[in-house]
C-alpha positions as CSV (number, residue, x, y, z in Angstrom):
1,L,97.2,72.8,122.4
2,S,97.2,70.2,119.6
3,Y,94.0,71.8,118.4
4,S,94.9,71.7,114.7
5,K,96.2,68.1,114.8
6,S,93.1,66.6,116.3
7,Y,90.9,68.0,113.6
8,E,93.4,67.2,110.9
9,E,93.1,63.6,112.0
10,G,89.3,63.7,111.6
11,A,88.3,64.0,115.3
12,D,84.5,64.5,115.6
13,D,83.4,66.7,118.5
14,G,79.8,67.0,117.5
15,P,78.6,70.6,116.8
16,H,82.2,71.9,116.8
17,E,83.4,69.8,113.9
18,M,85.6,71.8,111.6
19,S,85.2,72.2,107.8
20,P,87.8,70.8,105.4
21,N,89.0,74.4,104.7
22,Y,90.4,74.7,108.2
23,Y,93.8,75.9,107.1
24,Y,92.3,78.5,104.7
25,N,89.9,80.0,107.3
26,A,91.4,83.2,108.6
27,L,89.7,82.9,112.0
28,K,90.9,79.3,112.6
29,Y,94.4,79.8,111.1
30,P,96.8,77.7,113.3
31,C,99.3,79.7,115.2
32,P,102.1,78.8,117.6
33,P,100.9,79.0,121.2
34,N,103.8,81.1,122.5
35,L,103.6,84.2,120.2
36,S,104.5,87.5,122.0
37,I,103.5,91.1,121.5
38,W,106.1,91.4,118.8
39,W,103.9,89.4,116.5
40,N,101.2,92.1,116.8
41,I,103.2,94.5,114.7
42,G,102.1,93.1,111.3
43,S,98.4,93.6,112.1
44,M,99.2,97.1,113.4
45,L,100.8,97.9,110.1
46,F,97.6,96.9,108.3
47,L,95.6,99.2,110.5
48,V,98.0,102.2,109.9
49,L,98.1,101.4,106.1
50,G,94.3,101.6,106.1
51,A,94.3,104.9,107.9
52,Q,96.9,106.3,105.5
53,L,94.8,105.3,102.5
54,L,91.7,106.9,104.0
55,T,93.3,110.1,105.1
56,G,95.2,110.3,101.8
57,I,92.1,110.0,99.7
58,L,90.5,112.8,101.8
59,L,93.5,115.1,101.4
60,S,93.7,114.5,97.6
61,T,90.3,116.1,97.2
62,S,91.7,119.4,98.3
63,Y,95.3,119.2,97.1
64,T,96.5,121.0,94.0
65,A,99.6,119.7,92.3
66,D,100.9,123.0,91.1
67,E,104.1,124.9,92.2
68,A,102.2,128.1,92.9
69,L,99.1,126.5,94.5
70,A,100.4,123.4,96.4
71,S,101.2,125.4,99.6
72,V,98.0,127.4,99.2
73,S,95.9,124.2,99.0
74,L,97.5,122.9,102.1
75,E,96.8,126.2,103.9
76,Y,93.1,125.7,102.9
77,V,93.2,122.2,104.3
78,M,94.7,123.3,107.6
79,R,92.6,126.5,108.1
80,D,89.3,126.4,106.1
81,S,88.5,122.7,105.4
82,N,86.2,121.0,107.9
83,Y,88.5,119.0,110.2
84,G,91.2,119.2,107.5
85,W,93.8,119.9,110.1
86,A,93.0,116.7,111.9
87,V,93.0,114.7,108.6
88,R,96.4,116.0,107.6
89,S,97.9,115.6,111.1
90,L,96.7,112.0,111.1
91,H,98.3,111.5,107.8
92,M,101.6,113.0,108.9
93,G,101.6,111.2,112.2
94,G,100.5,107.9,110.5
95,A,103.6,108.1,108.2
96,S,105.9,108.3,111.1
97,M,104.0,105.6,113.0
98,F,104.1,103.3,109.9
99,F,107.9,103.5,109.5
100,A,108.4,103.1,113.2
101,L,106.4,99.9,113.1
102,I,108.2,98.7,109.9
103,Y,111.6,99.1,111.6
104,T,110.3,97.2,114.7
105,H,108.9,94.5,112.5
106,V,112.2,94.1,110.7
107,A,114.2,94.1,113.9
108,R,111.8,91.4,115.3
109,G,112.4,89.3,112.2
110,V,116.1,89.5,112.5
111,Y,116.2,88.8,116.2
112,F,113.9,85.8,116.0
113,G,115.3,84.5,112.7
114,V,112.0,84.4,110.8
115,Y,113.8,84.5,107.5
116,L,114.9,80.9,108.1
117,K,111.4,79.6,108.2
118,N,109.9,81.8,105.5
119,P,112.5,83.2,103.0
120,H,109.8,84.2,100.5
121,V,107.9,86.1,103.2
122,W,111.1,87.8,104.1
123,Y,111.8,88.9,100.5
124,S,108.2,90.1,99.9
125,G,108.5,92.1,103.1
126,L,111.7,93.7,101.9
127,S,109.9,94.6,98.7
128,L,107.2,96.2,100.7
129,Y,109.7,98.2,102.7
130,V,111.5,99.6,99.6
131,L,108.2,100.5,98.0
132,S,107.1,102.2,101.2
133,M,110.3,104.3,101.3
134,G,109.5,105.5,97.8
135,V,105.9,106.4,98.7
136,G,107.0,108.1,101.9
137,F,109.5,110.2,100.0
138,L,107.0,111.2,97.4
139,G,104.6,112.3,100.1
140,Y,107.4,114.4,101.7
141,V,107.7,116.3,98.4
142,L,104.0,117.3,98.1
143,P,103.9,120.2,100.6
144,W,106.4,121.9,98.2
145,G,108.4,123.7,100.8
146,V,112.1,124.4,100.8
147,M,113.0,120.9,102.0
148,S,110.6,119.3,99.5
149,Y,112.2,121.0,96.5
150,W,115.8,120.4,97.5
151,G,115.2,116.9,98.8
152,L,113.6,116.0,95.4
153,T,116.6,117.6,93.7
154,V,119.1,115.5,95.7
155,I,117.3,112.2,95.4
156,T,116.4,112.5,91.7
157,N,120.0,113.3,90.8
158,M,121.0,109.9,92.2
159,M,119.5,108.5,89.0
160,T,122.4,109.9,87.0
161,V,124.9,107.3,88.4
162,I,123.3,104.5,86.5
163,P,123.7,104.0,82.7
164,G,120.9,105.9,81.0
165,G,120.0,107.6,84.3
166,A,120.3,111.2,82.9
167,R,117.7,110.4,80.2
168,A,115.4,108.7,82.8
169,L,115.8,111.8,85.0
170,D,114.7,114.1,82.2
171,W,111.7,111.8,81.5
172,F,110.6,111.8,85.1
173,Q,111.0,115.6,85.5
174,G,109.2,116.2,82.3
175,G,112.1,118.5,81.2
176,F,115.6,119.5,82.2
177,V,114.5,121.0,85.5
178,I,112.0,120.3,88.2
179,S,108.7,122.0,87.3
180,D,104.9,121.7,87.6
181,V,105.0,118.6,85.5
182,T,107.3,116.9,88.0
183,L,105.1,117.8,90.9
184,K,102.0,116.4,89.1
185,R,103.8,113.1,88.5
186,V,105.0,112.9,92.1
187,F,101.4,113.4,93.2
188,I,100.0,110.7,90.9
189,L,102.6,108.2,92.0
190,H,102.0,109.0,95.6
191,F,98.3,108.4,95.1
192,L,98.6,105.1,93.2
193,L,101.5,103.3,94.8
194,P,99.8,102.8,98.2
195,F,97.2,100.6,96.5
196,V,100.1,98.5,95.1
197,I,101.5,98.3,98.7
198,L,98.1,97.1,99.8
199,G,98.0,94.3,97.2
200,L,101.6,93.3,97.9
201,S,100.7,93.2,101.7
202,L,98.0,90.7,101.0
203,T,100.4,88.6,99.0
204,H,102.8,88.9,102.0
205,V,100.2,87.5,104.3
206,L,99.2,84.7,101.9
207,L,102.9,83.6,101.7
208,L,103.0,83.6,105.5
209,H,100.0,81.3,105.7
210,M,101.6,78.8,103.3
211,N,104.4,77.8,105.8
212,G,102.9,79.1,109.0
213,S,104.2,81.7,111.5
214,S,107.5,81.5,113.3
215,N,107.7,81.7,117.1
216,P,110.0,83.2,119.8
217,L,111.8,80.0,120.4
218,G,112.5,79.5,116.7
219,L,111.5,75.8,116.9
220,D,109.2,73.8,114.6
221,E,105.8,73.8,116.3
222,T,103.8,72.6,113.3
223,E,102.0,69.9,115.4
224,F,101.6,72.2,118.4
225,S,99.2,75.1,117.6
226,V,96.2,77.0,118.6
227,P,93.6,78.8,116.4
228,F,94.1,82.5,115.6
229,H,90.6,83.3,117.0
230,P,90.1,83.8,119.8
231,Y,93.7,83.5,121.2
232,Y,95.3,86.1,119.0
233,S,92.4,88.1,117.7
234,I,91.9,89.5,121.2
235,K,95.5,90.4,121.4
236,D,95.3,92.2,118.1
237,L,92.3,94.2,119.3
238,A,94.3,95.2,122.4
239,G,97.2,96.2,120.1
240,F,94.8,98.3,117.9
241,A,93.6,100.2,120.9
242,L,97.1,101.0,122.1
243,L,98.1,102.0,118.6
244,L,95.1,104.3,118.0
245,A,95.7,105.9,121.4
246,A,99.3,106.6,120.5
247,L,98.4,107.9,117.0
248,V,95.7,110.2,118.3
249,G,98.0,111.4,121.0
250,I,100.7,112.3,118.5
251,T,98.2,113.9,116.2
252,F,96.5,116.2,118.7
253,T,99.6,116.9,120.9
254,F,102.7,116.8,118.7
255,A,101.3,117.1,115.2
256,S,104.5,118.7,113.8
257,L,107.0,116.9,116.0
258,T,109.1,115.5,113.2
259,A,108.5,118.1,110.5
260,D,111.2,120.5,109.5
261,P,110.4,124.2,109.9
262,L,111.7,124.8,106.4
263,Q,108.8,122.9,105.0
264,W,106.6,125.9,105.7
265,Q,108.9,128.3,103.8
266,P,108.3,129.1,100.1
267,V,110.6,127.4,97.6
268,N,113.6,129.5,96.7
269,K,115.4,127.8,93.8
270,M,118.3,130.2,93.9
271,K,119.3,129.5,97.5
272,T,120.3,126.0,98.8
273,P,119.7,125.4,102.5
274,S,122.8,124.9,104.7
275,V,121.5,121.4,105.7
276,I,119.2,119.4,103.5
277,K,117.7,116.4,105.3
278,P,114.6,114.2,104.9
279,E,112.2,112.9,107.5
280,W,113.5,111.0,110.4
281,Y,112.8,107.6,109.0
282,F,115.2,108.2,106.1
283,L,118.0,109.8,108.1
284,Y,120.0,106.6,108.6
285,A,120.1,106.0,104.8
286,Y,120.9,109.7,104.2
287,A,123.8,109.6,106.6
288,I,125.2,106.6,104.7
289,L,124.8,108.4,101.4
290,R,126.7,111.4,102.7
291,S,129.5,109.3,104.3
292,I,130.9,108.2,101.0
293,P,132.6,111.1,99.1
294,H,132.1,109.4,95.7
295,K,128.6,109.9,94.3
296,A,128.2,106.5,92.7
297,G,129.8,104.8,95.7
298,G,127.5,106.6,98.1
299,V,124.4,105.6,96.2
300,S,125.6,102.0,95.9
301,T,126.4,101.8,99.6
302,M,123.1,103.4,100.6
303,F,121.2,100.9,98.5
304,A,123.2,98.0,99.9
305,A,122.4,99.2,103.5
306,I,118.7,99.4,102.7
307,V,118.3,96.0,101.1
308,G,121.2,94.3,103.0
309,V,118.8,92.3,105.1
310,A,118.2,90.2,102.0
311,V,121.5,88.4,102.6
312,F,120.2,86.7,105.8
313,P,118.5,83.8,104.2
314,M,121.3,83.4,101.7
315,I,124.2,83.1,104.1
316,S,122.4,81.4,107.0
317,G,122.7,77.7,107.6
318,R,120.1,75.2,108.7
319,E,120.0,76.2,112.3
320,K,117.7,74.2,114.6
321,F,117.2,77.3,116.7
322,Q,116.2,80.2,114.6
323,S,115.9,82.7,117.5
324,M,118.8,84.6,119.1
325,K,117.5,83.6,122.5
326,V,120.1,80.7,122.6
327,C,122.9,82.8,121.0
328,P,124.2,85.5,123.4
329,P,127.0,86.7,121.0
330,A,124.6,87.3,118.1
331,R,122.2,89.0,120.5
332,F,125.0,91.4,121.6
333,V,125.8,92.2,118.0
334,F,122.1,92.7,117.2
335,L,121.8,95.3,120.1
336,L,124.8,97.1,118.8
337,W,123.3,97.1,115.3
338,V,120.1,98.6,116.6
339,A,122.1,101.3,118.6
340,N,124.1,102.0,115.5
341,F,120.9,102.5,113.5
342,T,119.8,105.2,116.0
343,F,123.3,106.7,115.8
344,L,123.1,107.0,112.0
345,T,119.7,108.6,112.4
346,V,121.2,111.3,114.6
347,I,124.1,111.8,112.2
348,G,121.8,112.2,109.2
349,A,120.2,115.3,110.8
350,Q,123.6,117.0,111.3
351,E,125.6,119.2,108.9
352,P,128.0,117.0,106.9
353,A,131.2,118.5,108.3
354,G,134.0,117.7,110.7
355,G,133.6,114.7,113.0
356,W,130.1,113.9,111.8
357,V,131.5,112.6,108.4
358,L,133.9,110.3,110.2
359,A,131.2,109.1,112.5
360,G,129.0,108.4,109.6
361,Q,131.6,106.3,107.9
362,F,132.2,104.3,111.0
363,G,128.4,103.8,111.4
364,T,128.1,102.7,107.8
365,F,130.9,100.2,108.1
366,F,129.4,98.6,111.2
367,H,125.9,98.5,109.7
368,L,127.1,96.6,106.7
369,S,129.4,94.4,108.7
370,A,126.6,93.4,111.2
371,L,124.4,92.3,108.3
372,V,127.0,89.6,107.6
373,M,128.2,88.9,111.1
374,I,124.8,88.1,112.7
375,P,123.9,85.0,110.7
376,M,127.5,83.8,110.7
377,I,127.8,84.1,114.5
378,K,124.5,82.2,114.9
379,E,125.6,79.4,112.7
380,E,129.0,79.1,114.4
381,W,127.5,79.2,117.9
382,E,125.0,76.5,117.1
383,W,127.7,74.3,115.6
384,H,129.7,74.5,118.8
385,L,126.6,74.0,120.9
386,Y,125.7,70.8,119.2
387,Q,129.3,69.7,118.9
388,G,129.7,70.0,122.6
389,A,126.5,68.1,123.2
390,R,127.7,65.3,121.0
391,L,131.0,65.1,122.8
392,S,129.3,65.1,126.1
393,E,127.0,62.3,125.1
394,S,129.9,60.2,123.7
395,C,131.8,60.6,127.0
396,Y,128.8,60.0,129.2
397,P,126.3,57.8,127.3
398,T,122.8,57.8,128.6
399,K,121.6,54.5,129.9
400,F,118.0,53.4,129.9
């Protein structure tokens, strides 16, 4: 188990002697020996990102960024192109899988307190998440159905709440209204930004390797590690197999499970749908946006809810135990926070009327409150834990 330490001290085991670049060798990267399946999510995200890039490039060869021809080009992909239906279904299912893995990855980071060990990794991951949300929304616009047009109208008009936003909106749209020029710009951004995500993901991994991975116990295990290969490379391969099985199952069985039927209807710029909603992975943010009656207030609250996890490293103390395993109160609030996230996702799909608005406001308040409560509860619990241990030791000193 002290694999890395023995080589770091210059141990010589004959033919298995390590090179000086041990810590920079991907296969021999030292990892904590107790990592669970939750640490497979990062490698799974890389696999899905690669699949999205490949299928996206294939789809771009047949897509036409034109208001009159966008839906026609997609009909060609689905009906006439060789295995085009499979490629598009993989791309759609991969998007949902990608965000499901992202949310699981973030929840794992919050639960096990990884932001305490690697704040820079946490902030780079947050940047990746925000950028992925932008790319995901741009992809949602490209089919150019009813929801695409009105969703783009709602989101782009959020720019007007910032100073100079109206001028920026006109520049992005290429005019005073959404047109062919807007759709072309959306397509170009959706094509280019995933490569930026890929580069930032590599930076994310490099930052991780600088300080090492966290672990389920949240303790410092720098001197207690095992090499990545073969201990965790085998686990990653098993995770890849399960992920591919799930992705293929979704693609060939429930290809349009999360798609709105209005996405297959032609755009009617003169008639607004009764309920405008994005894909499921944006519904929690959309529910928060609609819960605040003031436009600027709703946009600000939604942005705070999305990037709110950035406060964890700022308001956390120097806990000895990073994980919530030793803090039942924080674990309870965390479970309520996850349940509230699901609750907001359901609310975002409903018509903004009646009790749904009040429920959304309650969910928004709890979501933002939990972001502050979780690290504060952890710090307070650990203070009492160690204070009690010191009092116990002072009353009953250990004799050797």
